A tleap script that builds the chain and sets N, CA, C and O, in Angstrom:
source leaprc.protein.ff14SB
mol = sequence {
  NMET THR ASP LYS GLU MET ASN LYS LEU ALA
  ASP MET ILE VAL ASP LYS LEU LEU THR THR
  TYR ILE LYS GLU GLN SER LYS TRP TYR THR
  THR ASN THR PHE ASP LEU PHE MET GLN ASN
  SER ARG LYS PRO VAL GLU SER SER GLU GLU
  LYS LEU LEU GLY GLU LEU ALA SER LEU MET
  THR GLN LEU ASN LEU HIE GLN GLU LYS GLU
  GLU TYR GLU LYS CYS ALA GLU ILE LYS LYS
  GLN ILE GLU ILE LEU LYS LYS LYS LEU LYS
  ASN CARG
}
set mol.1.N position { 0.858 -1.168 0.000 }
set mol.1.CA position { 0.000 0.000 0.000 }
set mol.1.C position { 0.910 1.239 0.000 }
set mol.1.O position { 1.867 1.322 0.770 }
set mol.2.N position { 0.600 2.161 -0.848 }
set mol.2.CA position { 1.407 3.378 -0.961 }
set mol.2.C position { 0.991 4.386 0.103 }
set mol.2.O position { -0.057 4.255 0.736 }
set mol.3.N position { 1.846 5.399 0.282 }
set mol.3.CA position { 1.534 6.459 1.246 }
set mol.3.C position { 0.245 7.184 0.862 }
set mol.3.O position { -0.546 7.552 1.730 }
set mol.4.N position { 0.041 7.384 -0.409 }
set mol.4.CA position { -1.160 8.064 -0.883 }
set mol.4.C position { -2.402 7.250 -0.540 }
set mol.4.O position { -3.407 7.813 -0.106 }
set mol.5.N position { -2.347 5.950 -0.726 }
set mol.5.CA position { -3.485 5.069 -0.407 }
set mol.5.C position { -3.732 5.027 1.102 }
set mol.5.O position { -4.878 5.015 1.551 }
set mol.6.N position { -2.641 5.004 1.883 }
set mol.6.CA position { -2.790 4.984 3.343 }
set mol.6.C position { -3.418 6.296 3.833 }
set mol.6.O position { -4.270 6.284 4.721 }
set mol.7.N position { -2.999 7.413 3.260 }
set mol.7.CA position { -3.580 8.693 3.653 }
set mol.7.C position { -5.051 8.768 3.274 }
set mol.7.O position { -5.862 9.296 4.036 }
set mol.8.N position { -5.396 8.252 2.123 }
set mol.8.CA position { -6.797 8.246 1.694 }
set mol.8.C position { -7.626 7.366 2.628 }
set mol.8.O position { -8.733 7.742 3.014 }
set mol.9.N position { -7.094 6.192 2.993 }
set mol.9.CA position { -7.791 5.293 3.922 }
set mol.9.C position { -7.936 5.951 5.297 }
set mol.9.O position { -8.994 5.848 5.918 }
set mol.10.N position { -6.892 6.621 5.777 }
set mol.10.CA position { -6.938 7.306 7.072 }
set mol.10.C position { -7.993 8.413 7.035 }
set mol.10.O position { -8.751 8.575 7.991 }
set mol.11.N position { -8.047 9.166 5.953 }
set mol.11.CA position { -9.061 10.221 5.813 }
set mol.11.C position { -10.468 9.645 5.841 }
set mol.11.O position { -11.363 10.212 6.467 }
set mol.12.N position { -10.667 8.507 5.157 }
set mol.12.CA position { -11.994 7.871 5.137 }
set mol.12.C position { -12.392 7.409 6.543 }
set mol.12.O position { -13.545 7.557 6.948 }
set mol.13.N position { -11.428 6.846 7.284 }
set mol.13.CA position { -11.719 6.354 8.638 }
set mol.13.C position { -12.069 7.525 9.558 }
set mol.13.O position { -13.053 7.465 10.295 }
set mol.14.N position { -11.266 8.580 9.515 }
set mol.14.CA position { -11.523 9.757 10.350 }
set mol.14.C position { -12.862 10.375 9.987 }
set mol.14.O position { -13.634 10.753 10.869 }
set mol.15.N position { -13.143 10.479 8.691 }
set mol.15.CA position { -14.412 11.043 8.247 }
set mol.15.C position { -15.587 10.229 8.780 }
set mol.15.O position { -16.570 10.790 9.264 }
set mol.16.N position { -15.481 8.919 8.689 }
set mol.16.CA position { -16.566 8.049 9.180 }
set mol.16.C position { -16.722 8.175 10.697 }
set mol.16.O position { -17.845 8.245 11.196 }
set mol.17.N position { -15.608 8.204 11.433 }
set mol.17.CA position { -15.671 8.339 12.895 }
set mol.17.C position { -16.297 9.673 13.300 }
set mol.17.O position { -17.164 9.716 14.172 }
set mol.18.N position { -15.860 10.746 12.674 }
set mol.18.CA position { -16.395 12.051 13.018 }
set mol.18.C position { -17.877 12.174 12.663 }
set mol.18.O position { -18.651 12.755 13.423 }
set mol.19.N position { -18.268 11.633 11.523 }
set mol.19.CA position { -19.673 11.681 11.123 }
set mol.19.C position { -20.545 10.934 12.131 }
set mol.19.O position { -21.592 11.427 12.550 }
set mol.20.N position { -20.103 9.754 12.507 }
set mol.20.CA position { -20.854 8.960 13.489 }
set mol.20.C position { -20.901 9.678 14.832 }
set mol.20.O position { -21.952 9.742 15.469 }
set mol.21.N position { -19.763 10.219 15.263 }
set mol.21.CA position { -19.696 10.925 16.539 }
set mol.21.C position { -20.629 12.132 16.549 }
set mol.21.O position { -21.360 12.342 17.517 }
set mol.22.N position { -20.610 12.919 15.487 }
set mol.22.CA position { -21.454 14.117 15.413 }
set mol.22.C position { -22.923 13.740 15.416 }
set mol.22.O position { -23.727 14.412 16.063 }
set mol.23.N position { -23.293 12.681 14.708 }
set mol.23.CA position { -24.695 12.238 14.697 }
set mol.23.C position { -25.138 11.823 16.093 }
set mol.23.O position { -26.225 12.190 16.538 }
set mol.24.N position { -24.309 11.067 16.776 }
set mol.24.CA position { -24.649 10.606 18.120 }
set mol.24.C position { -24.747 11.774 19.098 }
set mol.24.O position { -25.656 11.819 19.927 }
set mol.25.N position { -23.825 12.707 19.002 }
set mol.25.CA position { -23.866 13.875 19.872 }
set mol.25.C position { -25.127 14.694 19.631 }
set mol.25.O position { -25.776 15.134 20.580 }
set mol.26.N position { -25.472 14.896 18.374 }
set mol.26.CA position { -26.666 15.698 18.085 }
set mol.26.C position { -27.922 14.995 18.583 }
set mol.26.O position { -28.845 15.653 19.062 }
set mol.27.N position { -27.972 13.663 18.478 }
set mol.27.CA position { -29.121 12.913 19.025 }
set mol.27.C position { -29.183 13.095 20.540 }
set mol.27.O position { -30.250 13.348 21.101 }
set mol.28.N position { -28.031 12.962 21.193 }
set mol.28.CA position { -28.008 13.060 22.642 }
set mol.28.C position { -28.464 14.432 23.096 }
set mol.28.O position { -29.313 14.542 23.980 }
set mol.29.N position { -27.906 15.486 22.501 }
set mol.29.CA position { -28.281 16.837 22.904 }
set mol.29.C position { -29.745 17.121 22.613 }
set mol.29.O position { -30.424 17.752 23.423 }
set mol.30.N position { -30.236 16.669 21.484 }
set mol.30.CA position { -31.613 16.935 21.112 }
set mol.30.C position { -32.578 16.213 22.035 }
set mol.30.O position { -33.488 16.837 22.581 }
set mol.31.N position { -32.401 14.920 22.221 }
set mol.31.CA position { -33.363 14.158 23.015 }
set mol.31.C position { -33.221 14.426 24.501 }
set mol.31.O position { -34.218 14.718 25.162 }
set mol.32.N position { -32.017 14.339 25.049 }
set mol.32.CA position { -31.851 14.490 26.488 }
set mol.32.C position { -32.157 15.903 26.966 }
set mol.32.O position { -32.806 16.088 27.995 }
set mol.33.N position { -31.702 16.874 26.239 }
set mol.33.CA position { -31.954 18.245 26.647 }
set mol.33.C position { -33.429 18.574 26.527 }
set mol.33.O position { -34.001 19.214 27.410 }
set mol.34.N position { -34.035 18.149 25.459 }
set mol.34.CA position { -35.451 18.425 25.263 }
set mol.34.C position { -36.299 17.688 26.299 }
set mol.34.O position { -37.228 18.268 26.860 }
set mol.35.N position { -35.989 16.419 26.557 }
set mol.35.CA position { -36.732 15.658 27.564 }
set mol.35.C position { -36.601 16.302 28.935 }
set mol.35.O position { -37.584 16.411 29.669 }
set mol.36.N position { -35.401 16.724 29.282 }
set mol.36.CA position { -35.182 17.370 30.568 }
set mol.36.C position { -35.963 18.677 30.659 }
set mol.36.O position { -36.565 18.982 31.689 }
set mol.37.N position { -35.947 19.435 29.583 }
set mol.37.CA position { -36.705 20.682 29.544 }
set mol.37.C position { -38.195 20.418 29.742 }
set mol.37.O position { -38.855 21.122 30.506 }
set mol.38.N position { -38.724 19.413 29.060 }
set mol.38.CA position { -40.152 19.106 29.160 }
set mol.38.C position { -40.521 18.626 30.560 }
set mol.38.O position { -41.577 18.988 31.079 }
set mol.39.N position { -39.669 17.823 31.168 }
set mol.39.CA position { -39.955 17.352 32.523 }
set mol.39.C position { -40.013 18.520 33.497 }
set mol.39.O position { -40.897 18.577 34.351 }
set mol.40.N position { -39.083 19.438 33.372 }
set mol.40.CA position { -39.053 20.587 34.278 }
set mol.40.C position { -40.198 21.551 34.020 }
set mol.40.O position { -40.692 22.189 34.950 }
set mol.41.N position { -40.622 21.664 32.773 }
set mol.41.CA position { -41.689 22.622 32.473 }
set mol.41.C position { -43.063 22.092 32.872 }
set mol.41.O position { -44.007 22.870 33.008 }
set mol.42.N position { -43.184 20.803 33.058 }
set mol.42.CA position { -44.482 20.217 33.427 }
set mol.42.C position { -44.732 20.216 34.923 }
set mol.42.O position { -45.855 19.972 35.363 }
set mol.43.N position { -43.703 20.486 35.709 }
set mol.43.CA position { -43.873 20.479 37.157 }
set mol.43.C position { -44.735 21.669 37.556 }
set mol.43.O position { -44.427 22.809 37.208 }
set mol.44.N position { -45.800 21.407 38.276 }
set mol.44.CA position { -46.643 22.535 38.693 }
set mol.44.C position { -45.920 23.382 39.736 }
set mol.44.O position { -45.248 22.861 40.626 }
set mol.45.N position { -46.068 24.658 39.609 }
set mol.45.CA position { -45.463 25.572 40.570 }
set mol.45.C position { -46.445 25.758 41.717 }
set mol.45.O position { -47.582 26.187 41.520 }
set mol.46.N position { -45.990 25.433 42.900 }
set mol.46.CA position { -46.859 25.497 44.071 }
set mol.46.C position { -46.668 26.846 44.753 }
set mol.46.O position { -45.544 27.241 45.065 }
set mol.47.N position { -47.758 27.538 44.979 }
set mol.47.CA position { -47.667 28.843 45.629 }
set mol.47.C position { -47.508 28.662 47.135 }
set mol.47.O position { -47.711 27.575 47.676 }
set mol.48.N position { -47.146 29.737 47.781 }
set mol.48.CA position { -46.977 29.666 49.229 }
set mol.48.C position { -48.322 29.423 49.916 }
set mol.48.O position { -48.381 28.796 50.973 }
set mol.49.N position { -49.401 29.923 49.309 }
set mol.49.CA position { -50.728 29.685 49.883 }
set mol.49.C position { -51.081 28.198 49.805 }
set mol.49.O position { -51.657 27.642 50.740 }
set mol.50.N position { -50.736 27.562 48.690 }
set mol.50.CA position { -51.015 26.135 48.558 }
set mol.50.C position { -50.209 25.335 49.572 }
set mol.50.O position { -50.703 24.353 50.127 }
set mol.51.N position { -48.969 25.752 49.814 }
set mol.51.CA position { -48.146 25.069 50.817 }
set mol.51.C position { -48.769 25.199 52.202 }
set mol.51.O position { -48.842 24.230 52.958 }
set mol.52.N position { -49.216 26.410 52.522 }
set mol.52.CA position { -49.842 26.629 53.831 }
set mol.52.C position { -51.105 25.787 53.986 }
set mol.52.O position { -51.351 25.213 55.047 }
set mol.53.N position { -51.905 25.719 52.918 }
set mol.53.CA position { -53.128 24.906 52.972 }
set mol.53.C position { -52.792 23.431 53.133 }
set mol.53.O position { -53.484 22.712 53.854 }
set mol.54.N position { -51.739 22.977 52.472 }
set mol.54.CA position { -51.307 21.586 52.624 }
set mol.54.C position { -50.869 21.285 54.040 }
set mol.54.O position { -51.221 20.247 54.600 }
set mol.55.N position { -50.095 22.201 54.625 }
set mol.55.CA position { -49.667 22.032 56.018 }
set mol.55.C position { -50.868 22.019 56.954 }
set mol.55.O position { -50.927 21.227 57.894 }
set mol.56.N position { -51.827 22.908 56.687 }
set mol.56.CA position { -53.032 22.982 57.517 }
set mol.56.C position { -53.815 21.673 57.455 }
set mol.56.O position { -54.271 21.167 58.480 }
set mol.57.N position { -53.968 21.137 56.267 }
set mol.57.CA position { -54.684 19.866 56.113 }
set mol.57.C position { -53.970 18.742 56.861 }
set mol.57.O position { -54.605 17.911 57.510 }
set mol.58.N position { -52.647 18.731 56.759 }
set mol.58.CA position { -51.867 17.715 57.463 }
set mol.58.C position { -52.035 17.839 58.977 }
set mol.58.O position { -52.213 16.839 59.672 }
set mol.59.N position { -51.977 19.064 59.478 }
set mol.59.CA position { -52.132 19.268 60.922 }
set mol.59.C position { -53.527 18.884 61.399 }
set mol.59.O position { -53.677 18.330 62.488 }
set mol.60.N position { -54.535 19.167 60.608 }
set mol.60.CA position { -55.907 18.820 61.011 }
set mol.60.C position { -56.083 17.300 61.047 }
set mol.60.O position { -56.786 16.771 61.907 }
set mol.61.N position { -55.445 16.610 60.114 }
set mol.61.CA position { -55.488 15.145 60.118 }
set mol.61.C position { -54.803 14.613 61.372 }
set mol.61.O position { -55.311 13.714 62.042 }
set mol.62.N position { -53.636 15.187 61.678 }
set mol.62.CA position { -52.922 14.766 62.885 }
set mol.62.C position { -53.744 15.042 64.134 }
set mol.62.O position { -53.769 14.233 65.061 }
set mol.63.N position { -54.410 16.177 64.152 }
set mol.63.CA position { -55.257 16.532 65.294 }
set mol.63.C position { -56.346 15.485 65.500 }
set mol.63.O position { -56.582 15.044 66.625 }
set mol.64.N position { -57.001 15.092 64.428 }
set mol.64.CA position { -58.056 14.071 64.533 }
set mol.64.C position { -57.507 12.751 65.058 }
set mol.64.O position { -58.134 12.100 65.893 }
set mol.65.N position { -56.333 12.358 64.567 }
set mol.65.CA position { -55.742 11.097 65.025 }
set mol.65.C position { -55.424 11.140 66.515 }
set mol.65.O position { -55.681 10.179 67.240 }
set mol.66.N position { -54.865 12.258 66.968 }
set mol.66.CA position { -54.517 12.357 68.390 }
set mol.66.C position { -55.762 12.492 69.275 }
set mol.66.O position { -55.754 12.058 70.427 }
set mol.67.N position { -56.815 13.085 68.746 }
set mol.67.CA position { -58.065 13.145 69.510 }
set mol.67.C position { -58.629 11.746 69.702 }
set mol.67.O position { -59.091 11.407 70.791 }
set mol.68.N position { -58.595 10.937 68.660 }
set mol.68.CA position { -59.100 9.565 68.768 }
set mol.68.C position { -58.293 8.759 69.774 }
set mol.68.O position { -58.845 7.910 70.474 }
set mol.69.N position { -56.993 9.017 69.851 }
set mol.69.CA position { -56.124 8.301 70.791 }
set mol.69.C position { -56.136 8.948 72.180 }
set mol.69.O position { -55.477 8.470 73.103 }
set mol.70.N position { -56.895 10.043 72.316 }
set mol.70.CA position { -57.013 10.784 73.565 }
set mol.70.C position { -55.657 11.308 74.044 }
set mol.70.O position { -55.355 11.290 75.238 }
set mol.71.N position { -54.851 11.772 73.093 }
set mol.71.CA position { -53.552 12.370 73.407 }
set mol.71.C position { -53.726 13.890 73.367 }
set mol.71.O position { -53.363 14.549 72.393 }
set mol.72.N position { -54.284 14.420 74.437 }
set mol.72.CA position { -54.720 15.811 74.454 }
set mol.72.C position { -53.571 16.815 74.516 }
set mol.72.O position { -53.731 17.947 74.059 }
set mol.73.N position { -52.428 16.438 75.064 }
set mol.73.CA position { -51.284 17.353 75.080 }
set mol.73.C position { -50.794 17.609 73.658 }
set mol.73.O position { -50.472 18.738 73.290 }
set mol.74.N position { -50.744 16.544 72.872 }
set mol.74.CA position { -50.335 16.693 71.478 }
set mol.74.C position { -51.376 17.502 70.705 }
set mol.74.O position { -51.038 18.288 69.820 }
set mol.75.N position { -52.632 17.298 71.050 }
set mol.75.CA position { -53.710 18.057 70.401 }
set mol.75.C position { -53.527 19.549 70.643 }
set mol.75.O position { -53.717 20.361 69.737 }
set mol.76.N position { -53.158 19.905 71.870 }
set mol.76.CA position { -52.976 21.325 72.212 }
set mol.76.C position { -51.832 21.929 71.397 }
set mol.76.O position { -51.941 23.055 70.910 }
set mol.77.N position { -50.739 21.183 71.248 }
set mol.77.CA position { -49.610 21.670 70.454 }
set mol.77.C position { -50.008 21.855 68.987 }
set mol.77.O position { -49.655 22.851 68.356 }
set mol.78.N position { -50.731 20.903 68.472 }
set mol.78.CA position { -51.155 20.962 67.067 }
set mol.78.C position { -52.129 22.112 66.857 }
set mol.78.O position { -52.081 22.792 65.832 }
set mol.79.N position { -53.019 22.332 67.834 }
set mol.79.CA position { -53.970 23.443 67.719 }
set mol.79.C position { -53.243 24.781 67.641 }
set mol.79.O position { -53.662 25.669 66.898 }
set mol.80.N position { -52.153 24.935 68.404 }
set mol.80.CA position { -51.368 26.161 68.348 }
set mol.80.C position { -50.799 26.360 66.939 }
set mol.80.O position { -50.833 27.460 66.389 }
set mol.81.N position { -50.283 25.285 66.379 }
set mol.81.CA position { -49.722 25.362 65.024 }
set mol.81.C position { -50.803 25.686 63.996 }
set mol.81.O position { -50.567 26.432 63.046 }
set mol.82.N position { -51.982 25.121 64.197 }
set mol.82.CA position { -53.103 25.393 63.284 }
set mol.82.C position { -53.487 26.862 63.343 }
set mol.82.O position { -53.737 27.485 62.312 }
set mol.83.N position { -53.533 27.410 64.537 }
set mol.83.CA position { -53.889 28.826 64.688 }
set mol.83.C position { -52.868 29.727 63.999 }
set mol.83.O position { -53.234 30.717 63.366 }
set mol.84.N position { -51.600 29.386 64.124 }
set mol.84.CA position { -50.545 30.168 63.461 }
set mol.84.C position { -50.739 30.138 61.944 }
set mol.84.O position { -50.644 31.168 61.276 }
set mol.85.N position { -51.008 28.958 61.416 }
set mol.85.CA position { -51.218 28.833 59.967 }
set mol.85.C position { -52.460 29.592 59.512 }
set mol.85.O position { -52.457 30.224 58.455 }
set mol.86.N position { -53.518 29.526 60.314 }
set mol.86.CA position { -54.739 30.250 59.954 }
set mol.86.C position { -54.499 31.752 59.901 }
set mol.86.O position { -55.026 32.442 59.028 }
set mol.87.N position { -53.693 32.262 60.850 }
set mol.87.CA position { -53.358 33.689 60.836 }
set mol.87.C position { -52.558 34.050 59.592 }
set mol.87.O position { -52.797 35.084 58.969 }
set mol.88.N position { -51.600 33.185 59.232 }
set mol.88.CA position { -50.812 33.438 58.032 }
set mol.88.C position { -51.702 33.473 56.798 }
set mol.88.O position { -51.532 34.325 55.926 }
set mol.89.N position { -52.650 32.547 56.726 }
set mol.89.CA position { -53.549 32.508 55.566 }
set mol.89.C position { -54.479 33.717 55.541 }
set mol.89.O position { -54.783 34.246 54.472 }
set mol.90.N position { -54.926 34.150 56.699 }
set mol.90.CA position { -55.827 35.283 56.782 }
set mol.90.C position { -55.141 36.574 56.338 }
set mol.90.O position { -55.777 37.450 55.751 }
set mol.91.N position { -53.839 36.690 56.621 }
set mol.91.CA position { -53.078 37.899 56.285 }
set mol.91.C position { -52.677 37.967 54.817 }
set mol.91.O position { -52.036 38.937 54.413 }
set mol.92.N position { -53.016 37.011 54.036 }
set mol.92.CA position { -52.650 37.018 52.612 }
set mol.92.C position { -53.588 37.866 51.833 }
set mol.92.O position { -53.441 37.994 50.618 }
savepdb mol mol.pdb
quit
C-alpha cells in the first residue's frame, strides 16, 4: 500500500468516525436536553398559599388522630400550630 493510499484510507476512517460521533452527539443533545426541559416545564409551581393549605390539612389530620387516641397534650400543640397557619392565611 502506498503512502497516498494509506492517507486516503486514514481520511476515510476519520471522516466516518467524526460523522458517526457528530450524529450521536446531536441525538443526545436533542433528546436528552429536550426531555429534561419538558420534565421541568411540566412540574406545577406550588404557591406559598397552597403550601400553607397543605400544612393545615396535614395538621388537622394529625389533630383528629390524636383526639381519637385521647392524646390531648399533642392536640394542644397541634392546635397552636393550626392557629398560626390560619393567621398566616388570613393575612394574605
